[in-house]
N, C-alpha and C positions, 0 to 999 in steps of 0.2 A: 819389601814393597814390590808389588807386581810391576813388571815393565809396561810402560805406557805404549799402546799401539798407535801407529801413525794414523792420523785422521783421513789421509788421502793415500790412494794406491797409485804409484807411478809405474807405468809400463816401460820396459826398456825400448829404446829406439832401435829399430832394426834397419840395417842397410841392405836394401834389396836391389839387385842389379836387374834392369829391365832389358828385354830383347835379347838378341843373339850377340854374344861378345866374342865369338870365335874369329880368328884371323881370316879363314876362308870366307866367312859370311861378310866381313868388312871389305875384303878385297873384291868379292862379287858385286857389292853395291857401288863401289867407287871406281872400278876398273874402266868402264866405258866413259864416264865423265872425266876421269883422270887422263885417259888416253887423248880425249879431244883437247884438253888443256895443254898436254905435253906436245901435241902436234902443232898447236897454235904458237907455243913458245919456240919450237924448232923452226917454224916458218918465219917467224920474226928474225931469228938468228941467221937463217939462210939468206934472207933479203937485206940483212943489216939494218933492220928497223927497230927502234927502241920500243920496249913493251910499256906503253904509256897508259893513261887513264882509259882511253877508248878500248884498248886491248884487255884491260882488267875487267871492264864492264862486259865485254863480249865473252870473256872466259867465265865470268860468274853466270851469265845467262846460259851459256852452253852447258855448264855444270848442272844448273837447276833443271834445264829441260831434258838432260840425259839421265838424271838421277831418279831411281836407283838403277844400277846396271844389273845384268843377269848373265853371269858367267856359268856355262854348263859344266860345273865341276864333276857332277856325278853321272854323266852320261855322254855318249858321243853326240855331238850336236847334229840336229836334223834341220835342214833349211836355214842354217845359221847365216849364210850370206844374204839370203832374202830378208831375214828379220833385221839384220844390221842395216841393210840398204834402206828398208822401209823406215826404221827408226831415225836414221840419220837424215833421210830426205825430209821427214816431218820436222826435225829440229832446224834444218837449214831453211825450210819454207817459213817457219815462224821467225827465225832470225832475220830473214830477208824482209819480211813484212815490217818488223820492228825497225830495221835499218832504213827502209824507205819512209816510214812515218816520221822517224826522228832525224832523218838526213845524216845518220851516222856513217853510212856507207862511204861518203866522200872522204872520211878520215883514214881510209885503208887503201893500201895498194891492191888493185884488182888481182894482180898476179899472186900476191901473198894470200889473199882470200881463196883464190882458186886452188892453190897448192894445199892449203889447210883443208878445204872441203874434200879434195880427192884423197889426201893422205890419211885422214882420220878413219874412214871406214876400212881402208886397207889395213891399217895398224890394228883396229879392233878385230877384224876378221882373223888376222894372224894370231892374236892372243886367244881368241875364242877357240880356234882350231887346235892350238898348242896346249892349252891348259888342261883339258880332260886327259891328255896323255902324260903331261909332265907332272901335274900335282900329285897323283897317286904315287909316283916314283919318289917324289920328295918326301911325302908323308911316310913312305915305307922305310925311310932312313931312321925314323925315331922308333923307340921301343914299343912293341905291341902292348896295348892295355888289356888286362884280364878283368872281366866283370862277371858278376853273378846277378841273377834276377830273383827277387822275392815275389812269388806269385806266378804260377804256370797257367795263368788265365789268358783270355783273349788279348788283354792289354799288354801283359808281359811277353807273350809270344810275338805280338806285332812289333814290340820294341826290339826283341832279339833278331827278328828277321830284318828289320831296317838297319840295325847296326851291322849285321853280317853282310848286307848288300852294299853298304856305303864304304868305298875304299878310303875315304878321308877319315872316317871314324877310327880306323886302325884298332878296332876293339873286338876281342873274342869272348863270347859268352861261354863260360866254363861249366856253369851249373844253374839249375833252378832249385828253389826251395818252396815248399807248399805244405800246408797242414792237411790237405784233403787226401783221401784214399786214392790209390793208384788208378782204380777203375773209374774214378770221377775226373781224373786229370786227362786221360787219353794217352795215345801213343804218338810216335813219330815227332817227338819234340825236337827243338833246335839244339838242346843240350840235355844231359841227364838230370833227373831229379835226385838230389843228394841228401834229402832229408826234410824234416819239418823245420819250422822257424827256430825252435830251440837249439838246433844244431848249427845255426848260421855263424854265431860268434866263434865257436871252436873251429869251424871250417876256415874262416878268414884268418885266424891266428896260425893255423897249420899250413896254409897255402898262400901263395902270392896272389892277392886280390887287390886290384887297383880301384875298382869302382863297384858300388852296390846300388842297384836300381830297385826301389820298392814300388811294386805295381799292384798293391792291394787296394780293395775298395775303401772308401773313406769310412765305411761302417766298421772297419777293422781297427779303429783308432787305438783301443787299449793294447792290442797285439803290437801295433806299430811303435807305440811309446815304450813298451817293454823291450822290443828289439833294439830300438835306438839306445836305450840305457845299457844293454849288453854290448853294444858296439863302441862304447865310449873309449875303450883302451886300444882301439885299432887305428891304423893310419889310412884306411880306405876312404875314398870320397863317396859320400852317400847322396843319392838323388831320389826324390819322391816324384813319382809319375802319377798325378791325380787322375782318377777314373773319369772326371768330368770331361776330359779330352777325348773320350770315346763318343761324345755327343757332338752334334752340329753346333759349332761355336763361331762367333763373329768377332774378329779383332781381339783374340785372347792375348793377354799380357799379364805379367806380374807387376804390381804397382804397390804403392803405400797410401793409406788413408789415415791421417792423424798419427803417423808413425807406425801403424800396424800393417803388416804385409797382407795383401789381398790378391786374388786372381780374378782378373776381369774376364768374364765368360762371354758376355754380349755387350759390346761397347761400340760407340761410333768411332770411325777411323779419324775423325777430325777433332782432335784434342791437342791443346798446346800449339806448337809451331805448325803442325799439319793443318790445323783449323785456320791459322793466319794465312798460310800458303793458299789454301782453298779459297778463302774469301777474296784475297788480292787477285788471284787468277780469274775468279768469277767477275769481279768488277772490271778488270782489264778487257776481258773478252766481251762483256756486255756493252761497254762503251764503244769498242771498235765495231761490234755488230750493229749497234744503233746508228752510228755514223755512216757505215758502209751501206746498210740496208734501209736507210732513211727514205730515199726516193721510192723504193719498192713498197715500204709500208704506206707511204702517202698514196701511191697508186692503188694499193689494195683497199685502203679506206674509201677512196672515191668510188671504186668499183662496187664495193658492198653497198654504199649509200645510194648509188644511182640505179642499181639493178633489182633491189628488193626492199620492201618496207621494213623498218625496224632499226635498232641501234647498230652502230658500226662494230662495237666490241661486245663480245659475249662474256659474261661474268658467271663463274660457277664456283661453288664451294668445293674445296678439295682438302685432303689431309696433308699437313705439312710436317715440319720437324716435331718429333715426339707425339704425333697424332693430333696436333693442334689444327683447328680449322683455319684455312686461309682462302682468300679470293684470288682465283687465277684468271687472267685475261687472255682472250684469243679474238681474232677477227671472226665475226659471226659468219658461219658457213651454212646454217640451217634456217628454215622458216620458223622453227620453234626454239624455245629456250628452256630446256628442262633442267630443274635444279631441286626437285622434290624428293620424296621418299622412294620414288621409282624413276630411274633414268634408263632409257633404252639406248643401247649402244648403236653406233652407226653401222649399217650393213651395206653390202655391195648393191648398187642400184637403189639406194635408199631415196624415196621420193621426198624426204624432208630436206635433203641437201639441195641448195640452189646451184645453178650452172656455174656461177662464179665461185661458189663455195667448194664445188668439186675440184676445181683447179687449185684453189688455195690449199685444200687438204692434201692433194696429191703432191704438191710442190713443197709442203710444210710451211708455206708463207703464213698460214693462219696462226702459227705458233710464235711469230716474231714479237708480238706485244709482250710476251712473257720475259723478254730481256728487261723490261721495266720492273717486273716482279723480282728479277734478280737484283737490280739496283736497290729495291726496297728491302732486300734481305729475306724475302719470303721463299725464294727459290734459288736453286743453283743452276749453272749452265748444264752440268752433267750430274745425273743422279737418277734414281728410280722415277719413272713417269708418275705424276699424281693421278689418282683415279677419283671419280665422283664419289661423294660421301656415301651415297646409296650403294655403290659397288663395293666400297670398303667394308661396310657393315655386313654385306652378304658374303664376301670372300674370306673375311677374317674367321668366319665360323667353318669354312669348308677346307681351307688350306693351312696346314701347320706351318707356323713361322711367318705367316703373311705380314703381320704388323712389324716385324723386325726391319723391313725396308724403310720404316719411318724413323729409324735412328739417325737418318741424314735428311737434309732438305731435298724435296723433290726437284727433278731436273727437267730442263727443256728437252733434252735427249738423254739417252742412257745406253748401257751395255746391251740390254735386251733389244732395244730398237735397232741398233746397228747389226744385230745378229738375226734379224728377221722376225723377232717376236713382237710384231707390231700389228695394229689393226684390230679387227673384231676377235674377241675371246669368247666364242660361242660354246666352248666346252671347258670343263674344269682343267683338263690336261693342258690346254693352251695357256690358261692363266698360270698354272703351276710351272710351266716352262718359263714364262716371263719372270715369275718370282725367283726361280732358280738362278736366272741370269742376274737379277738384282742383288741377290745375296752373294753371288760370286764377285760382283763389283765391290761390295762392302768388304769382303775378305781381302781383296787384292788391290785396293786403291793405290794409285800413285798419280802424280801430276802428269807423267808421260801417258798413263792410261787415259786420263781425261782428254789430253790433247789428241790422242789417237781416235777417241770416240767423236770428238768434234770434227776431225778430218773426215772420218767415214760418214758422218751425218751430212756434211757439205756435199760430199761425192754422191751420196744417195739422193739428195735433193736435186742435184744437177741431172742425174739419170732419171729421176722419177721413181717413186716407190709404188709397186703394184699392190702392196698390202695396205696402202693408205686410201681410204675411201669414206 
């Protein structure tokens, strides 16, 4: 009797590790937050104060506002003292604001807090200046790793160069393997080409090889599978470097979907806990902003109402998260309200702008009603600025990757705006520059980056932005 086949096919569950699991990467992320907590504990010991509930809350807030850290493992730090001072000043300003609002400052000894505030940046600076010198020496104590690269193409050579330039990697590329003819590979390689793919297994058995990096295009899947089968009886670690990482990607990571390993190529940075952190910070900043700026908004509303006919608020359709249309609110600054198929951008000395509206736009007060959009969940405090629907439909056809900025909620302010990419975009290059900043924000998001953008936005509003008109 023939064996009965199973009616369902069950796929093995794969355990996929996500993100960087190296010790240097972990230390780099927690060093600055950890130093701040360590200095707080030391200050309590110095003054004989118990580390109670208030100190625990303060430590948690300091850790959250400082995370992730950025230890310059792979380079001599430039401007490290200025960067540490700016980051710590921002953290202290936020903690001071929270302490005043919650009246928590009274629970701490002022001398203890002053000692902590001064000691933390000094300790961080010492670690930052010492680490690039000390870590390579510590890493050099371990045995050098010998690696080979399968594929002497652009991806394989870029990997070889980065491994050679990174003292922490402690890895030497001993050979390339490639099926192409020598005249197609080129010269001046980072290591010699020691044969075709069929020679890899014998080479690994005959030589000490710790790591094998496969840098072949995904179109070479049959060759890769055959190579993996030949390497089953070796002890070398095998890594596949997908050629998709040669392209511009957003928040790439390895993940699982229904137990199957997948590589996220273009994904929002706000998933899981990061999404919760983003939403909580948005709500907190929006509530504080509405309370603090309430009198200013009331004055702006009266000024708009009394100086020109029309509604106080200007409502316009914009693209929100995942390209869904939302309604964004602003104080009306023009005599017209354009929201059709064609929307003309504001220009310098634009006669559509009212005298009061010109002041509101230059001081960014016209944007304040958008904090209510944040509370609704339509917008974020920090993110790519939303454009009119008509502008989106035009620029998405002209600028590659334009719509990727809609993987997150639009923001009241953004990385582009605090870097000068604000105002009229009368050329494609100006809009492309703005989009480049938006995508850079998506790649490098952190809560600290959001707070830095908020701080710069407030400072620009106080100074007045000449690009706003």
